[in-house]
C-alpha positions as CSV (number, residue, x, y, z in Angstrom):
1,M,-11.2,16.4,3.1
2,E,-7.5,15.8,2.5
3,L,-5.6,13.0,4.0
4,A,-2.5,13.6,6.2
5,N,-0.2,12.3,3.4
6,P,-1.4,13.0,-0.1
7,V,0.7,10.1,-1.5
8,F,-2.2,7.9,-0.4
9,L,-4.6,9.5,-2.8
10,Y,-5.9,8.5,-6.1
11,K,-7.5,11.7,-7.4
12,G,-9.7,11.2,-10.3
13,I,-9.6,14.9,-11.0
14,E,-5.9,14.7,-11.9
15,W,-6.8,12.3,-14.7
16,N,-9.8,14.4,-15.8
17,Q,-7.8,17.7,-15.9
18,K,-5.1,16.0,-17.9
19,N,-7.6,14.9,-20.5
20,G,-9.5,18.2,-20.5
21,I,-12.6,17.0,-18.6
22,Q,-13.7,19.1,-15.7
23,D,-17.2,17.8,-14.9
24,D,-16.2,14.7,-12.9
25,P,-16.2,15.1,-9.1
26,V,-13.0,14.4,-7.2
27,F,-12.7,10.7,-6.5
28,Y,-10.3,9.4,-3.8
29,M,-9.6,6.1,-2.3
30,I,-6.7,4.7,-0.3
31,F,-5.2,1.7,-2.1
32,T,-3.1,-0.6,0.0
33,L,-1.1,-3.8,-0.5
34,D,0.0,-6.4,2.0
35,D,3.1,-8.7,1.9
36,L,5.5,-6.8,-0.3
37,C,8.7,-9.0,-0.2
38,L,11.1,-10.6,-2.7
39,S,9.1,-13.8,-2.9
40,Y,6.1,-12.1,-4.5
41,L,7.9,-9.2,-6.1
42,D,7.3,-10.5,-9.6
43,N,3.5,-10.0,-9.1
44,F,4.1,-6.2,-8.8
45,K,4.0,-6.1,-12.6
46,Y,0.2,-6.1,-12.2
47,F,0.4,-2.8,-10.3
48,D,2.8,-1.5,-12.9
49,Y,0.0,-2.2,-15.4
50,I,-2.6,-0.4,-13.3
51,K,-0.2,2.6,-13.0
52,N,0.1,2.6,-16.8
53,C,-3.7,2.7,-17.2
54,F,-4.3,5.2,-14.4
55,P,-1.4,7.6,-14.1
56,A,-2.6,9.2,-10.9
57,F,-2.7,5.8,-9.1
58,K,-0.7,5.6,-5.9
59,L,-0.3,2.8,-3.4
60,I,0.7,2.0,0.2
61,A,2.8,-1.2,0.3
62,F,2.9,-2.9,3.7
63,T,6.4,-4.5,3.5
64,I,8.0,-7.5,5.2
65,A,11.6,-6.6,6.3
66,N,13.0,-10.1,6.2
67,F,10.4,-12.6,5.0
68,K,10.9,-16.0,6.7
69,N,14.3,-14.7,7.9
70,N,15.6,-15.3,4.4
71,E,14.9,-12.0,2.5
72,L,16.5,-9.1,4.2
73,L,15.5,-6.1,2.0
74,L,18.0,-3.8,3.6
75,E,20.8,-5.9,1.9
76,S,18.9,-6.7,-1.3
77,N,20.1,-5.0,-4.5
78,I,17.0,-6.3,-6.3
79,F,14.7,-4.5,-3.8
80,K,16.8,-1.3,-3.8
81,K,16.6,-1.2,-7.6
82,W,12.8,-1.8,-7.4
83,F,12.4,0.9,-4.8
84,Q,14.3,3.5,-6.9
85,K,12.0,2.8,-9.8
86,H,8.7,2.9,-7.8
87,Q,9.3,5.3,-4.9
88,N,7.4,8.2,-6.5
89,W,4.1,6.4,-6.4
90,V,4.5,3.5,-3.9
91,E,4.8,4.3,-0.2
92,I,6.5,1.7,1.9
93,A,5.0,0.9,5.3
94,V,5.9,-1.7,8.0
95,H,4.3,-5.2,7.9
96,S,6.5,-7.1,10.4
97,Y,10.1,-8.3,10.4
98,D,9.8,-11.9,9.3
99,H,6.0,-12.6,8.9
100,T,6.3,-16.0,10.5
101,Y,4.1,-17.6,13.2
102,P,3.4,-16.5,15.8
103,P,2.7,-12.9,14.7
104,D,4.2,-9.9,16.5
105,G,1.3,-9.5,18.9
106,D,1.6,-13.1,20.1
107,R,5.3,-12.9,20.8
108,N,6.8,-12.2,24.1
109,N,8.2,-8.8,23.1
110,E,5.9,-7.2,20.6
111,E,7.8,-3.9,20.8
112,Y,11.1,-5.6,20.0
113,W,9.7,-7.1,16.8
114,I,8.0,-4.0,15.6
115,K,11.1,-1.9,16.3
116,K,13.3,-4.5,14.5
117,A,11.1,-4.3,11.4
118,L,11.1,-0.5,11.6
119,N,14.8,-0.2,11.8
120,N,15.4,-2.5,8.9
121,L,12.9,-0.7,6.7
122,K,13.8,2.8,7.8
123,P,15.8,3.7,4.6
124,F,12.7,3.1,2.5
125,L,10.1,4.8,4.7
126,P,8.6,8.3,4.3
127,K,8.7,10.8,7.1
128,Q,5.1,9.8,8.2
129,Y,5.2,6.0,8.2
130,G,2.6,3.4,9.1
131,Y,2.1,-0.2,10.3
132,R,-0.1,-3.2,9.6
133,S,0.3,-6.2,11.8
134,P,0.6,-9.7,10.3
135,G,-2.8,-11.3,10.1
136,W,-4.2,-8.0,11.3
137,Q,-3.7,-9.1,14.9
138,T,-3.2,-6.5,17.5
139,T,-3.0,-6.3,21.3
140,N,-3.9,-3.5,23.8
141,Q,-0.2,-2.6,23.6
142,T,0.1,-2.2,19.9
143,I,-1.0,1.4,19.5
144,P,1.0,2.6,22.6
145,I,4.0,0.9,21.1
146,L,3.4,2.5,17.7
147,K,3.1,6.0,19.2
148,K,6.3,5.5,21.2
149,L,8.1,4.5,17.9
150,R,6.6,7.6,16.2
151,F,4.3,5.8,13.7
152,S,1.7,8.0,12.1
153,Y,-1.0,5.4,11.5
154,I,-2.0,1.8,11.8
155,A,-4.0,-0.1,9.2
156,F,-6.5,-2.7,10.3
157,E,-8.7,-4.6,7.8
158,D,-10.3,-1.9,5.7
159,K,-9.6,1.0,8.0
160,I,-6.6,3.3,8.7
161,N,-6.3,4.9,12.2
162,Y,-4.3,8.1,12.1
163,L,-2.7,8.1,15.5
164,K,-1.7,11.8,15.7
165,E,-4.9,13.2,14.3
166,K,-7.2,10.7,16.1
167,R,-9.1,10.1,12.9
168,I,-10.1,7.0,11.1
169,E,-10.3,6.6,7.3
170,I,-12.6,4.0,5.8
171,K,-12.1,4.5,2.1
172,I,-9.6,1.7,1.8
173,I,-9.2,-1.1,-0.8
174,N,-6.6,-3.7,0.2
175,S,-4.9,-6.4,-1.7
176,H,-2.2,-9.0,-1.2
177,L,0.8,-9.3,-3.5
178,Y,0.5,-13.1,-3.7
179,D,-3.2,-12.9,-4.6
180,Q,-3.9,-11.8,-8.2
181,N,-7.6,-11.8,-7.7
182,S,-7.3,-9.1,-5.0
183,I,-5.3,-7.0,-7.4
184,Q,-7.9,-7.6,-10.1
185,K,-10.6,-6.2,-7.8
186,M,-8.6,-3.1,-7.2
187,Y,-8.2,-2.6,-11.0
188,E,-12.0,-3.1,-11.4
189,V,-12.8,-0.3,-9.0
190,L,-10.6,2.1,-10.9
191,K,-11.9,0.9,-14.3
192,N,-15.6,1.2,-13.2
193,H,-15.0,4.7,-12.0
194,Y,-13.2,5.7,-15.2
195,S,-15.9,4.0,-17.3
196,G,-18.6,6.1,-15.6
197,T,-17.1,9.4,-16.8
198,K,-17.8,11.0,-20.1
199,R,-15.2,9.3,-22.4
200,R,-15.2,7.5,-25.6
201,T,-15.4,3.7,-25.3
202,N,-12.1,3.2,-27.1
203,D,-10.4,5.5,-24.5
204,L,-10.9,3.0,-21.8
205,P,-8.0,0.8,-20.5
206,R,-7.8,-2.7,-22.0
207,P,-9.2,-5.5,-19.8
208,L,-6.9,-6.8,-17.1
209,S,-5.9,-10.3,-18.3
210,A,-2.9,-12.5,-18.7
211,R,-2.2,-11.2,-22.2
212,N,-1.7,-7.7,-20.9
213,W,1.4,-8.6,-18.8
């Protein structure tokens, strides 16, 4: 089964065909990241390392438009340069405007804040864009608001709900950009799958550790 937007996929078969190995079944998983913002952007070097180890790796990055009202990505040359470098394998999605308390769903006008985040991230978004609420908190109005604003999906915990297709995807591994341990777990999933295929031991990626960065 193909997902609505293939940028979400890590296809093991791509790696296998590249290395002349045809006997490994297709492996796919949706890898997601929360809290992409300037404050944590330096930690993205860990994902760059994963990408170097696994060339077919792709990622959805749920992004904060203006973290703590002090990091407006729309006006950031640092972020624009980063986006140009990573846009072929990182898909930007919406993860609130400022990510401050209370979260969007607990504010007086949930739609206003979701729309504000959407408008500020619009230049970085694909045609089919998604949303994850801060703290994964939603209300009974969240999905109607997302549909009104033409969002294609909402991510909640370890699931993605495709709003137009009325389908839920559960093969999700999530991480947080500030949390190196969660990124490590993502790497281990890929490494374990790769290790289970018919390859020489010295072909495996190096261990993920501080010396690799």
